[in-house]
BALOBA-1460 file (C-alpha; in Angstrom, 3 decimals):
// residues 347
<rec num="1" residu="x" x="-48.295" y="-8.628" z="6.592"/>
<rec num="2" residu="x" x="-48.956" y="-11.330" z="3.687"/>
<rec num="3" residu="x" x="-46.540" y="-14.272" z="3.024"/>
<rec num="4" residu="x" x="-45.909" y="-12.464" z="-0.489"/>
<rec num="5" residu="x" x="-44.865" y="-9.381" z="1.628"/>
<rec num="6" residu="x" x="-42.214" y="-11.117" z="4.059"/>
<rec num="7" residu="x" x="-40.720" y="-12.486" z="0.855"/>
<rec num="8" residu="x" x="-40.281" y="-9.346" z="-0.773"/>
<rec num="9" residu="x" x="-39.136" y="-7.911" z="2.150"/>
<rec num="10" residu="x" x="-36.459" y="-10.356" z="2.575"/>
<rec num="11" residu="x" x="-35.670" y="-10.501" z="-0.750"/>
<rec num="12" residu="x" x="-34.525" y="-6.914" z="-0.845"/>
<rec num="13" residu="x" x="-32.719" y="-7.108" z="2.591"/>
<rec num="14" residu="x" x="-30.543" y="-9.818" z="0.734"/>
<rec num="15" residu="x" x="-29.864" y="-7.420" z="-2.620"/>
<rec num="16" residu="x" x="-29.398" y="-4.843" z="-0.018"/>
<rec num="17" residu="x" x="-26.504" y="-7.070" z="2.366"/>
<rec num="18" residu="x" x="-24.954" y="-9.213" z="-0.044"/>
<rec num="19" residu="x" x="-24.888" y="-6.662" z="-3.876"/>
<rec num="20" residu="x" x="-27.334" y="-8.529" z="-5.545"/>
<rec num="21" residu="x" x="-26.413" y="-12.329" z="-4.882"/>
<rec num="22" residu="x" x="-28.940" y="-13.857" z="-2.387"/>
<rec num="23" residu="x" x="-27.713" y="-16.262" z="-0.010"/>
<rec num="24" residu="x" x="-28.520" y="-19.633" z="-0.036"/>
<rec num="25" residu="x" x="-30.049" y="-21.342" z="2.961"/>
<rec num="26" residu="x" x="-27.537" y="-22.292" z="6.132"/>
<rec num="27" residu="x" x="-25.819" y="-25.929" z="5.551"/>
<rec num="28" residu="x" x="-27.143" y="-28.634" z="7.248"/>
<rec num="29" residu="x" x="-25.153" y="-29.873" z="10.324"/>
<rec num="30" residu="x" x="-21.762" y="-31.314" z="10.035"/>
<rec num="31" residu="x" x="-22.086" y="-34.805" z="10.830"/>
<rec num="32" residu="x" x="-20.347" y="-36.088" z="13.809"/>
<rec num="33" residu="x" x="-19.030" y="-32.715" z="14.176"/>
<rec num="34" residu="x" x="-21.369" y="-30.580" z="15.741"/>
<rec num="35" residu="x" x="-19.214" y="-27.626" z="16.654"/>
<rec num="36" residu="x" x="-17.700" y="-27.599" z="13.074"/>
<rec num="37" residu="x" x="-17.206" y="-24.683" z="11.537"/>
<rec num="38" residu="x" x="-19.615" y="-25.263" z="8.470"/>
<rec num="39" residu="x" x="-20.495" y="-22.950" z="5.649"/>
<rec num="40" residu="x" x="-22.576" y="-20.245" z="6.127"/>
<rec num="41" residu="x" x="-24.110" y="-19.356" z="3.129"/>
<rec num="42" residu="x" x="-23.500" y="-20.072" z="-0.738"/>
<rec num="43" residu="x" x="-23.127" y="-17.145" z="-3.170"/>
<rec num="44" residu="x" x="-23.196" y="-17.772" z="-6.740"/>
<rec num="45" residu="x" x="-21.166" y="-16.173" z="-9.215"/>
<rec num="46" residu="x" x="-21.036" y="-15.753" z="-13.129"/>
<rec num="47" residu="x" x="-18.075" y="-13.745" z="-14.865"/>
<rec num="48" residu="x" x="-20.270" y="-11.030" z="-15.979"/>
<rec num="49" residu="x" x="-21.230" y="-10.164" z="-12.191"/>
<rec num="50" residu="x" x="-17.319" y="-10.334" z="-11.309"/>
<rec num="51" residu="x" x="-15.273" y="-9.744" z="-14.644"/>
<rec num="52" residu="x" x="-11.927" y="-9.315" z="-12.317"/>
<rec num="53" residu="x" x="-11.903" y="-9.448" z="-8.544"/>
<rec num="54" residu="x" x="-9.986" y="-9.109" z="-5.952"/>
<rec num="55" residu="x" x="-8.955" y="-6.053" z="-3.836"/>
<rec num="56" residu="x" x="-4.801" y="-7.250" z="-4.241"/>
<rec num="57" residu="x" x="-5.041" y="-5.989" z="-7.659"/>
<rec num="58" residu="x" x="-8.104" y="-4.797" z="-8.470"/>
<rec num="59" residu="x" x="-11.006" y="-2.081" z="-7.019"/>
<rec num="60" residu="x" x="-13.850" y="-4.642" z="-6.836"/>
<rec num="61" residu="x" x="-14.058" y="-7.568" z="-4.896"/>
<rec num="62" residu="x" x="-16.487" y="-10.407" z="-3.690"/>
<rec num="63" residu="x" x="-19.864" y="-8.907" z="-1.885"/>
<rec num="64" residu="x" x="-19.277" y="-10.188" z="1.365"/>
<rec num="65" residu="x" x="-20.596" y="-9.619" z="4.750"/>
<rec num="66" residu="x" x="-18.643" y="-8.403" z="7.539"/>
<rec num="67" residu="x" x="-16.260" y="-11.377" z="9.048"/>
<rec num="68" residu="x" x="-17.005" y="-13.636" z="6.338"/>
<rec num="69" residu="x" x="-14.146" y="-15.834" z="4.276"/>
<rec num="70" residu="x" x="-13.824" y="-17.490" z="1.299"/>
<rec num="71" residu="x" x="-10.956" y="-19.786" z="1.072"/>
<rec num="72" residu="x" x="-8.806" y="-20.460" z="-2.184"/>
<rec num="73" residu="x" x="-6.510" y="-23.337" z="-2.814"/>
<rec num="74" residu="x" x="-3.625" y="-22.662" z="-6.220"/>
<rec num="75" residu="x" x="-1.409" y="-25.596" z="-7.558"/>
<rec num="76" residu="x" x="-2.719" y="-28.546" z="-7.116"/>
<rec num="77" residu="x" x="-3.759" y="-31.451" z="-7.021"/>
<rec num="78" residu="x" x="-0.638" y="-33.088" z="-5.582"/>
<rec num="79" residu="x" x="-1.269" y="-36.215" z="-3.260"/>
<rec num="80" residu="x" x="-0.638" y="-36.170" z="-0.487"/>
<rec num="81" residu="x" x="-0.905" y="-32.613" z="0.459"/>
<rec num="82" residu="x" x="-4.311" y="-32.200" z="-1.438"/>
<rec num="83" residu="x" x="-5.422" y="-35.110" z="0.051"/>
<rec num="84" residu="x" x="-4.913" y="-34.287" z="3.431"/>
<rec num="85" residu="x" x="-6.437" y="-30.942" z="2.845"/>
<rec num="86" residu="x" x="-9.595" y="-31.900" z="1.615"/>
<rec num="87" residu="x" x="-9.851" y="-34.752" z="4.912"/>
<rec num="88" residu="x" x="-9.411" y="-31.168" z="7.067"/>
<rec num="89" residu="x" x="-11.773" y="-29.062" z="5.514"/>
<rec num="90" residu="x" x="-14.259" y="-32.109" z="5.440"/>
<rec num="91" residu="x" x="-13.691" y="-32.814" z="9.424"/>
<rec num="92" residu="x" x="-15.347" y="-29.241" z="9.452"/>
<rec num="93" residu="x" x="-17.587" y="-29.235" z="6.536"/>
<rec num="94" residu="x" x="-15.989" y="-25.908" z="5.185"/>
<rec num="95" residu="x" x="-16.208" y="-25.801" z="1.254"/>
<rec num="96" residu="x" x="-13.444" y="-24.056" z="-0.977"/>
<rec num="97" residu="x" x="-11.973" y="-23.308" z="-4.585"/>
<rec num="98" residu="x" x="-9.539" y="-24.868" z="-6.053"/>
<rec num="99" residu="x" x="-7.388" y="-23.373" z="-8.893"/>
<rec num="100" residu="x" x="-5.866" y="-26.298" z="-10.609"/>
<rec num="101" residu="x" x="-2.492" y="-26.135" z="-12.808"/>
<rec num="102" residu="x" x="-3.480" y="-28.881" z="-15.567"/>
<rec num="103" residu="x" x="-0.233" y="-30.434" z="-15.935"/>
<rec num="104" residu="x" x="-1.008" y="-31.849" z="-12.316"/>
<rec num="105" residu="x" x="-4.784" y="-32.720" z="-12.561"/>
<rec num="106" residu="x" x="-3.298" y="-34.775" z="-16.110"/>
<rec num="107" residu="x" x="-0.868" y="-36.771" z="-13.216"/>
<rec num="108" residu="x" x="-3.525" y="-36.975" z="-10.397"/>
<rec num="109" residu="x" x="-6.723" y="-37.275" z="-12.256"/>
<rec num="110" residu="x" x="-8.310" y="-39.039" z="-9.613"/>
<rec num="111" residu="x" x="-7.085" y="-36.620" z="-6.756"/>
<rec num="112" residu="x" x="-8.698" y="-33.690" z="-9.150"/>
<rec num="113" residu="x" x="-12.062" y="-35.777" z="-8.644"/>
<rec num="114" residu="x" x="-11.457" y="-36.363" z="-5.198"/>
<rec num="115" residu="x" x="-12.139" y="-32.546" z="-4.804"/>
<rec num="116" residu="x" x="-15.091" y="-32.238" z="-7.563"/>
<rec num="117" residu="x" x="-16.176" y="-35.224" z="-5.664"/>
<rec num="118" residu="x" x="-16.294" y="-33.490" z="-1.808"/>
<rec num="119" residu="x" x="-18.293" y="-30.475" z="-3.130"/>
<rec num="120" residu="x" x="-15.622" y="-27.782" z="-3.752"/>
<rec num="121" residu="x" x="-15.582" y="-25.366" z="-6.948"/>
<rec num="122" residu="x" x="-12.570" y="-26.002" z="-9.296"/>
<rec num="123" residu="x" x="-11.384" y="-23.090" z="-10.916"/>
<rec num="124" residu="x" x="-8.131" y="-23.463" z="-13.399"/>
<rec num="125" residu="x" x="-4.192" y="-21.831" z="-13.078"/>
<rec num="126" residu="x" x="-2.759" y="-22.421" z="-16.258"/>
<rec num="127" residu="x" x="-1.220" y="-25.442" z="-18.036"/>
<rec num="128" residu="x" x="2.178" y="-25.026" z="-16.250"/>
<rec num="129" residu="x" x="2.262" y="-22.068" z="-13.909"/>
<rec num="130" residu="x" x="5.071" y="-19.876" z="-15.952"/>
<rec num="131" residu="x" x="6.027" y="-18.053" z="-13.227"/>
<rec num="132" residu="x" x="6.860" y="-15.073" z="-16.036"/>
<rec num="133" residu="x" x="2.976" y="-15.138" z="-17.715"/>
<rec num="134" residu="x" x="3.379" y="-11.066" z="-17.734"/>
<rec num="135" residu="x" x="6.668" y="-11.694" z="-20.021"/>
<rec num="136" residu="x" x="5.399" y="-14.987" z="-22.169"/>
<rec num="137" residu="x" x="4.257" y="-13.860" z="-25.790"/>
<rec num="138" residu="x" x="0.555" y="-13.285" z="-25.937"/>
<rec num="139" residu="x" x="-0.009" y="-16.687" z="-27.877"/>
<rec num="140" residu="x" x="1.768" y="-18.507" z="-24.985"/>
<rec num="141" residu="x" x="-0.115" y="-17.604" z="-22.808"/>
<rec num="142" residu="x" x="-3.349" y="-18.011" z="-24.351"/>
<rec num="143" residu="x" x="-2.326" y="-21.831" z="-25.290"/>
<rec num="144" residu="x" x="-1.968" y="-21.708" z="-20.837"/>
<rec num="145" residu="x" x="-4.755" y="-20.948" z="-20.423"/>
<rec num="146" residu="x" x="-6.721" y="-23.359" z="-22.618"/>
<rec num="147" residu="x" x="-4.540" y="-25.948" z="-22.302"/>
<rec num="148" residu="x" x="-4.712" y="-26.102" z="-18.547"/>
<rec num="149" residu="x" x="-8.984" y="-26.054" z="-18.875"/>
<rec num="150" residu="x" x="-8.169" y="-29.129" z="-21.047"/>
<rec num="151" residu="x" x="-6.249" y="-30.565" z="-18.827"/>
<rec num="152" residu="x" x="-8.242" y="-30.516" z="-15.680"/>
<rec num="153" residu="x" x="-11.317" y="-31.114" z="-17.623"/>
<rec num="154" residu="x" x="-10.260" y="-34.218" z="-18.838"/>
<rec num="155" residu="x" x="-8.710" y="-35.156" z="-15.511"/>
<rec num="156" residu="x" x="-12.383" y="-34.850" z="-14.167"/>
<rec num="157" residu="x" x="-13.889" y="-36.583" z="-17.042"/>
<rec num="158" residu="x" x="-16.608" y="-33.758" z="-18.293"/>
<rec num="159" residu="x" x="-15.280" y="-30.079" z="-18.928"/>
<rec num="160" residu="x" x="-18.454" y="-28.823" z="-17.642"/>
<rec num="161" residu="x" x="-17.701" y="-29.776" z="-14.168"/>
<rec num="162" residu="x" x="-15.161" y="-26.734" z="-14.227"/>
<rec num="163" residu="x" x="-16.213" y="-23.009" z="-12.672"/>
<rec num="164" residu="x" x="-15.830" y="-20.432" z="-15.149"/>
<rec num="165" residu="x" x="-13.085" y="-19.299" z="-12.981"/>
<rec num="166" residu="x" x="-9.147" y="-18.291" z="-13.279"/>
<rec num="167" residu="x" x="-6.690" y="-17.182" z="-11.392"/>
<rec num="168" residu="x" x="-3.370" y="-16.082" z="-13.604"/>
<rec num="169" residu="x" x="-0.173" y="-17.734" z="-12.375"/>
<rec num="170" residu="x" x="1.541" y="-15.601" z="-9.724"/>
<rec num="171" residu="x" x="-0.860" y="-12.852" z="-10.100"/>
<rec num="172" residu="x" x="1.270" y="-11.557" z="-13.136"/>
<rec num="173" residu="x" x="-1.245" y="-9.974" z="-14.865"/>
<rec num="174" residu="x" x="-1.132" y="-8.174" z="-18.410"/>
<rec num="175" residu="x" x="-4.184" y="-6.187" z="-19.860"/>
<rec num="176" residu="x" x="-3.672" y="-8.450" z="-22.656"/>
<rec num="177" residu="x" x="-4.085" y="-11.450" z="-20.785"/>
<rec num="178" residu="x" x="-7.053" y="-10.330" z="-18.964"/>
<rec num="179" residu="x" x="-9.283" y="-9.247" z="-22.357"/>
<rec num="180" residu="x" x="-8.673" y="-12.489" z="-23.693"/>
<rec num="181" residu="x" x="-10.057" y="-14.403" z="-20.120"/>
<rec num="182" residu="x" x="-13.115" y="-11.746" z="-20.333"/>
<rec num="183" residu="x" x="-13.352" y="-12.754" z="-24.165"/>
<rec num="184" residu="x" x="-13.500" y="-16.407" z="-22.989"/>
<rec num="185" residu="x" x="-15.872" y="-15.474" z="-20.049"/>
<rec num="186" residu="x" x="-13.635" y="-16.431" z="-17.847"/>
<rec num="187" residu="x" x="-13.752" y="-14.484" z="-14.233"/>
<rec num="188" residu="x" x="-10.254" y="-13.265" z="-13.479"/>
<rec num="189" residu="x" x="-9.549" y="-14.111" z="-10.004"/>
<rec num="190" residu="x" x="-7.283" y="-12.316" z="-7.954"/>
<rec num="191" residu="x" x="-7.614" y="-12.284" z="-3.766"/>
<rec num="192" residu="x" x="-7.793" y="-9.743" z="-1.030"/>
<rec num="193" residu="x" x="-5.202" y="-11.219" z="0.914"/>
<rec num="194" residu="x" x="-2.359" y="-14.165" z="1.412"/>
<rec num="195" residu="x" x="-0.799" y="-15.901" z="3.778"/>
<rec num="196" residu="x" x="2.810" y="-15.848" z="2.461"/>
<rec num="197" residu="x" x="2.471" y="-19.480" z="2.258"/>
<rec num="198" residu="x" x="4.739" y="-20.031" z="-0.626"/>
<rec num="199" residu="x" x="7.623" y="-18.877" z="1.526"/>
<rec num="200" residu="x" x="10.158" y="-20.492" z="3.335"/>
<rec num="201" residu="x" x="8.561" y="-20.086" z="6.378"/>
<rec num="202" residu="x" x="7.320" y="-22.340" z="9.214"/>
<rec num="203" residu="x" x="3.593" y="-22.977" z="9.270"/>
<rec num="204" residu="x" x="2.926" y="-21.281" z="12.475"/>
<rec num="205" residu="x" x="4.351" y="-18.090" z="10.541"/>
<rec num="206" residu="x" x="1.476" y="-19.017" z="8.218"/>
<rec num="207" residu="x" x="-0.951" y="-19.335" z="10.485"/>
<rec num="208" residu="x" x="-0.367" y="-16.293" z="12.520"/>
<rec num="209" residu="x" x="0.041" y="-14.258" z="9.222"/>
<rec num="210" residu="x" x="-3.019" y="-15.207" z="7.525"/>
<rec num="211" residu="x" x="-5.418" y="-14.690" z="10.683"/>
<rec num="212" residu="x" x="-3.773" y="-11.176" z="11.117"/>
<rec num="213" residu="x" x="-4.483" y="-10.180" z="7.797"/>
<rec num="214" residu="x" x="-7.760" y="-11.629" z="7.696"/>
<rec num="215" residu="x" x="-8.647" y="-9.669" z="11.195"/>
<rec num="216" residu="x" x="-7.543" y="-7.148" z="10.005"/>
<rec num="217" residu="x" x="-9.318" y="-6.644" z="6.331"/>
<rec num="218" residu="x" x="-12.516" y="-8.325" z="8.697"/>
<rec num="219" residu="x" x="-12.724" y="-11.206" z="6.342"/>
<rec num="220" residu="x" x="-12.297" y="-11.602" z="2.353"/>
<rec num="221" residu="x" x="-10.899" y="-13.880" z="-0.410"/>
<rec num="222" residu="x" x="-7.575" y="-15.687" z="1.152"/>
<rec num="223" residu="x" x="-5.018" y="-17.377" z="-0.957"/>
<rec num="224" residu="x" x="-3.252" y="-20.627" z="0.283"/>
<rec num="225" residu="x" x="-1.801" y="-23.055" z="-1.836"/>
<rec num="226" residu="x" x="-2.753" y="-27.111" z="-1.262"/>
<rec num="227" residu="x" x="0.403" y="-28.365" z="-2.305"/>
<rec num="228" residu="x" x="2.483" y="-26.499" z="0.455"/>
<rec num="229" residu="x" x="2.923" y="-29.004" z="3.427"/>
<rec num="230" residu="x" x="3.415" y="-25.719" z="5.981"/>
<rec num="231" residu="x" x="-0.106" y="-24.989" z="4.756"/>
<rec num="232" residu="x" x="-1.541" y="-28.406" z="5.156"/>
<rec num="233" residu="x" x="0.055" y="-28.444" z="9.053"/>
<rec num="234" residu="x" x="-1.322" y="-24.855" z="9.941"/>
<rec num="235" residu="x" x="-4.878" y="-26.014" z="8.726"/>
<rec num="236" residu="x" x="-6.443" y="-27.775" z="11.432"/>
<rec num="237" residu="x" x="-5.599" y="-24.676" z="14.008"/>
<rec num="238" residu="x" x="-7.037" y="-22.186" z="11.456"/>
<rec num="239" residu="x" x="-10.714" y="-23.544" z="10.837"/>
<rec num="240" residu="x" x="-10.676" y="-23.495" z="14.680"/>
<rec num="241" residu="x" x="-9.492" y="-20.047" z="14.906"/>
<rec num="242" residu="x" x="-11.693" y="-19.142" z="12.355"/>
<rec num="243" residu="x" x="-14.653" y="-20.381" z="14.138"/>
<rec num="244" residu="x" x="-13.165" y="-18.769" z="17.734"/>
<rec num="245" residu="x" x="-12.827" y="-15.375" z="16.088"/>
<rec num="246" residu="x" x="-16.725" y="-15.713" z="14.558"/>
<rec num="247" residu="x" x="-15.255" y="-15.743" z="11.119"/>
<rec num="248" residu="x" x="-17.766" y="-17.349" z="8.904"/>
<rec num="249" residu="x" x="-17.035" y="-19.346" z="5.315"/>
<rec num="250" residu="x" x="-18.611" y="-18.470" z="2.183"/>
<rec num="251" residu="x" x="-18.543" y="-21.309" z="-0.940"/>
<rec num="252" residu="x" x="-18.243" y="-19.882" z="-3.971"/>
<rec num="253" residu="x" x="-20.219" y="-21.763" z="-6.931"/>
<rec num="254" residu="x" x="-20.650" y="-21.190" z="-10.418"/>
<rec num="255" residu="x" x="-24.152" y="-20.349" z="-12.133"/>
<rec num="256" residu="x" x="-24.498" y="-23.943" z="-13.785"/>
<rec num="257" residu="x" x="-28.046" y="-25.077" z="-13.170"/>
<rec num="258" residu="x" x="-26.602" y="-29.024" z="-11.483"/>
<rec num="259" residu="x" x="-23.252" y="-30.340" z="-11.353"/>
<rec num="260" residu="x" x="-22.107" y="-33.120" z="-13.795"/>
<rec num="261" residu="x" x="-22.046" y="-36.259" z="-12.668"/>
<rec num="262" residu="x" x="-18.172" y="-37.386" z="-13.554"/>
<rec num="263" residu="x" x="-18.004" y="-40.634" z="-15.401"/>
<rec num="264" residu="x" x="-16.628" y="-43.735" z="-14.182"/>
<rec num="265" residu="x" x="-13.460" y="-43.192" z="-16.682"/>
<rec num="266" residu="x" x="-10.843" y="-41.062" z="-16.165"/>
<rec num="267" residu="x" x="-8.392" y="-39.798" z="-19.118"/>
<rec num="268" residu="x" x="-6.380" y="-36.627" z="-19.216"/>
<rec num="269" residu="x" x="-6.177" y="-35.544" z="-22.561"/>
<rec num="270" residu="x" x="-2.502" y="-33.721" z="-22.728"/>
<rec num="271" residu="x" x="0.533" y="-35.578" z="-22.090"/>
<rec num="272" residu="x" x="2.925" y="-34.352" z="-18.756"/>
<rec num="273" residu="x" x="5.707" y="-32.547" z="-19.327"/>
<rec num="274" residu="x" x="8.441" y="-33.333" z="-17.276"/>
<rec num="275" residu="x" x="9.354" y="-30.088" z="-15.325"/>
<rec num="276" residu="x" x="10.694" y="-29.179" z="-12.496"/>
<rec num="277" residu="x" x="8.635" y="-26.917" z="-10.183"/>
<rec num="278" residu="x" x="6.582" y="-28.107" z="-8.012"/>
<rec num="279" residu="x" x="8.167" y="-32.318" z="-7.266"/>
<rec num="280" residu="x" x="4.504" y="-34.083" z="-7.976"/>
<rec num="281" residu="x" x="4.949" y="-36.715" z="-5.180"/>
<rec num="282" residu="x" x="4.346" y="-40.212" z="-6.044"/>
<rec num="283" residu="x" x="2.774" y="-43.443" z="-3.817"/>
<rec num="284" residu="x" x="6.878" y="-44.606" z="-3.175"/>
<rec num="285" residu="x" x="7.155" y="-41.188" z="-1.919"/>
<rec num="286" residu="x" x="8.477" y="-41.932" z="1.859"/>
<rec num="287" residu="x" x="5.908" y="-39.567" z="4.335"/>
<rec num="288" residu="x" x="8.416" y="-38.599" z="7.086"/>
<rec num="289" residu="x" x="8.716" y="-35.113" z="8.557"/>
<rec num="290" residu="x" x="13.119" y="-33.741" z="8.685"/>
<rec num="291" residu="x" x="14.688" y="-34.186" z="11.921"/>
<rec num="292" residu="x" x="14.522" y="-30.360" z="12.619"/>
<rec num="293" residu="x" x="10.773" y="-30.417" z="12.386"/>
<rec num="294" residu="x" x="9.950" y="-28.343" z="15.635"/>
<rec num="295" residu="x" x="7.698" y="-29.175" z="18.082"/>
<rec num="296" residu="x" x="4.932" y="-27.247" z="16.921"/>
<rec num="297" residu="x" x="4.854" y="-28.652" z="13.576"/>
<rec num="298" residu="x" x="4.841" y="-32.031" z="15.033"/>
<rec num="299" residu="x" x="1.937" y="-31.164" z="16.734"/>
<rec num="300" residu="x" x="0.268" y="-29.790" z="14.212"/>
<rec num="301" residu="x" x="0.844" y="-32.553" z="11.947"/>
<rec num="302" residu="x" x="-0.649" y="-34.611" z="14.523"/>
<rec num="303" residu="x" x="-3.923" y="-32.827" z="14.427"/>
<rec num="304" residu="x" x="-3.723" y="-32.602" z="10.531"/>
<rec num="305" residu="x" x="-3.871" y="-36.336" z="9.926"/>
<rec num="306" residu="x" x="-6.010" y="-39.538" z="11.207"/>
<rec num="307" residu="x" x="-3.751" y="-41.474" z="13.506"/>
<rec num="308" residu="x" x="-3.745" y="-44.111" z="10.742"/>
<rec num="309" residu="x" x="-1.514" y="-41.899" z="8.478"/>
<rec num="310" residu="x" x="2.183" y="-40.947" z="9.160"/>
<rec num="311" residu="x" x="3.283" y="-36.998" z="8.743"/>
<rec num="312" residu="x" x="3.875" y="-35.637" z="5.599"/>
<rec num="313" residu="x" x="7.152" y="-35.481" z="3.882"/>
<rec num="314" residu="x" x="8.791" y="-31.705" z="2.872"/>
<rec num="315" residu="x" x="8.857" y="-30.452" z="-0.401"/>
<rec num="316" residu="x" x="12.005" y="-30.641" z="-1.602"/>
<rec num="317" residu="x" x="13.120" y="-27.148" z="-2.252"/>
<rec num="318" residu="x" x="14.881" y="-25.426" z="-5.288"/>
<rec num="319" residu="x" x="18.657" y="-24.444" z="-4.380"/>
<rec num="320" residu="x" x="21.441" y="-22.158" z="-5.913"/>
<rec num="321" residu="x" x="24.646" y="-21.929" z="-4.675"/>
<rec num="322" residu="x" x="25.884" y="-18.269" z="-3.210"/>
<rec num="323" residu="x" x="28.351" y="-18.152" z="-5.989"/>
<rec num="324" residu="x" x="25.482" y="-18.636" z="-8.794"/>
<rec num="325" residu="x" x="23.071" y="-16.418" z="-7.718"/>
<rec num="326" residu="x" x="25.758" y="-13.517" z="-7.048"/>
<rec num="327" residu="x" x="26.248" y="-14.158" z="-10.913"/>
<rec num="328" residu="x" x="22.255" y="-13.887" z="-11.440"/>
<rec num="329" residu="x" x="21.856" y="-10.741" z="-9.515"/>
<rec num="330" residu="x" x="24.887" y="-9.076" z="-11.325"/>
<rec num="331" residu="x" x="23.367" y="-9.806" z="-15.005"/>
<rec num="332" residu="x" x="20.116" y="-8.996" z="-14.097"/>
<rec num="333" residu="x" x="19.812" y="-6.288" z="-11.280"/>
<rec num="334" residu="x" x="15.780" y="-4.948" z="-12.090"/>
<rec num="335" residu="x" x="13.288" y="-5.481" z="-9.162"/>
<rec num="336" residu="x" x="11.662" y="-8.322" z="-11.229"/>
<rec num="337" residu="x" x="14.319" y="-10.645" z="-11.631"/>
<rec num="338" residu="x" x="14.891" y="-10.254" z="-7.374"/>
<rec num="339" residu="x" x="10.937" y="-11.280" z="-7.231"/>
<rec num="340" residu="x" x="11.298" y="-13.964" z="-9.517"/>
<rec num="341" residu="x" x="14.552" y="-15.854" z="-7.813"/>
<rec num="342" residu="x" x="12.292" y="-15.375" z="-4.269"/>
<rec num="343" residu="x" x="9.638" y="-17.321" z="-5.859"/>
<rec num="344" residu="x" x="11.155" y="-20.020" z="-7.143"/>
<rec num="345" residu="x" x="12.756" y="-20.746" z="-4.258"/>
<rec num="346" residu="x" x="16.753" y="-19.578" z="-4.804"/>
<rec num="347" residu="x" x="18.644" y="-19.044" z="-2.172"/>
């Protein structure tokens, strides 16, 4: 068989297996870690290919093979958590997609650029991550989308560094928002599964949940949050388990011909509003775990951090007195209000 014929057969096989998206070459060995999980292939995705994806909400999702996983992280960048995520992924030569909140990128432009320079894909997640995205006026939603793109692009120094990928805050979609995103040629990313890492559960529970759901689906697009210490604590063991269970990582990239080189100066274009959620850690934030941390969390923290670093600080939860909670529930009896109270951390 001629070389041309072999190439045609291989191309057709790729189209059949991967739904029209041919994989790139397998990633090179991971420096310093020959047993790393790595990236099995790179998938190029355009909004035209997948205007809306993720089986949690849509019928269609990425054309992944059996036991292939796409890692996605929402809500950052937020030091020191995002930095730790980058360190852990780098040790395993794993690439992911980060959906950044505009005001967090504006507050932490260096962290945003570290994500990009590490070779990860960056999408956007609105300007302020409003948790009632399906109830705000359409013009407000459009502003959240455009302002978020502007803020993350300004933090990076070049809006062309962004992928045309958008994840709706809280996955609270509306037809109007979906149509607006499609008109702007932005792919709407839901997910195939998640790990409940935004809930008040332990890192061990996040690990168990993520693995159980991926095993049930035999892979898929996984939604995680790089602003959550519980996620950072479980991530080293999670990646090790993925390799042990023969899962493979797929890195999704936009169809840009080349990644732009970022300029040295980084300036946020929009002012950063002082909002309560989530707390933005600063350089002066003490990096200590609470005394109630379990032995499992302490062990995972040691694995997650280089020896010269101290463990992660806990994120401060928003709390509400029992009396105020009862009053709020009494005044808002709809199931949506119950969900919103859980989302914003009221107890």
